[in-house]
N, C-alpha and C positions, 0 to 999 in steps of 0.2 A: 657566616662571613660572606660578603658578596660585593661585587662591583656596584650593584644597584645601591647598596647602603653607602658606599664611598661616594657615589655620584650625588646622592641626597645630602650627604654631609658637606661636600664642596659647594653645592648650590646654596645651602643654608648659611655656610660660613661666608660666602661671597656677599650676602645681604645683611649679615648681623655682626656688628662689631663686638657685641658681648660674647658671642661664640669664639671669635678670634682672640679676645682677651683671656679666655680660659686657658689658652695654650702658651701664654707668655713665659711661664715657668718650666715648660717642657724641655727636658735635656736629652731625651733619647727616644727612639722609635717606640720602645715599650711604654714610656710615659705618655707619648702621643696617643697610642692605642688605648691605654687605660682611661684617659680623659674622654676619648671618643666613646668608649663603652659606657662610661658614666652618663653620657648624654643620650644613650639609646642607639648608637650606631655600632655596627658589627662588620668589620673588614680587616684585612691584613695590610701590611705595608705594600705587598705586591699588588693587591687590589687598588690601593690608593695610587700607586705609581702608574698602573695601567690606565686608570681613568684620567689622571693628570696628563699623561701622554696623549690620549685620545682627544681630550678637550684642548690641548695646546698645539695641535697641528697647525702649521702656517701662522703661528703667533710669533711676533718679534717682541722681545723684552726691550722696552724703551726707558724704563725707570725702575728703581729699586724700592719703590714705595707701594702701598696698596695692599690688597687682600693676599697676594702671593708672598709678600715679604716674610711673613711668619713661617710659611712652608719652607722657604729657602734657608731659614736660620736653624732649623732642626737638624741635629746630627743624625743622618739617615743610615749610618752603618748599623745594620741589624746584628746584634750580638748572638741572637738565637734564631737563625733563619728557619722558617716553617717549611 
């Protein structure tokens, strides 16, 4: 599990609508990580949150559409913290 894998995932998802579409049915962090693993990525929710924080510094959210919408819609309460 790694931050590098999470960074590769976010980079790919930002360019590929098909990747984002695979997460439409995701209902929990566990589901999110399961779909990510099926796609060949290996990271924890903590890794993903860390890379999102790093990549989001000095960014102002001006709209609720686009690549990040599906990340905001996931229920990120981790029932089994690592």
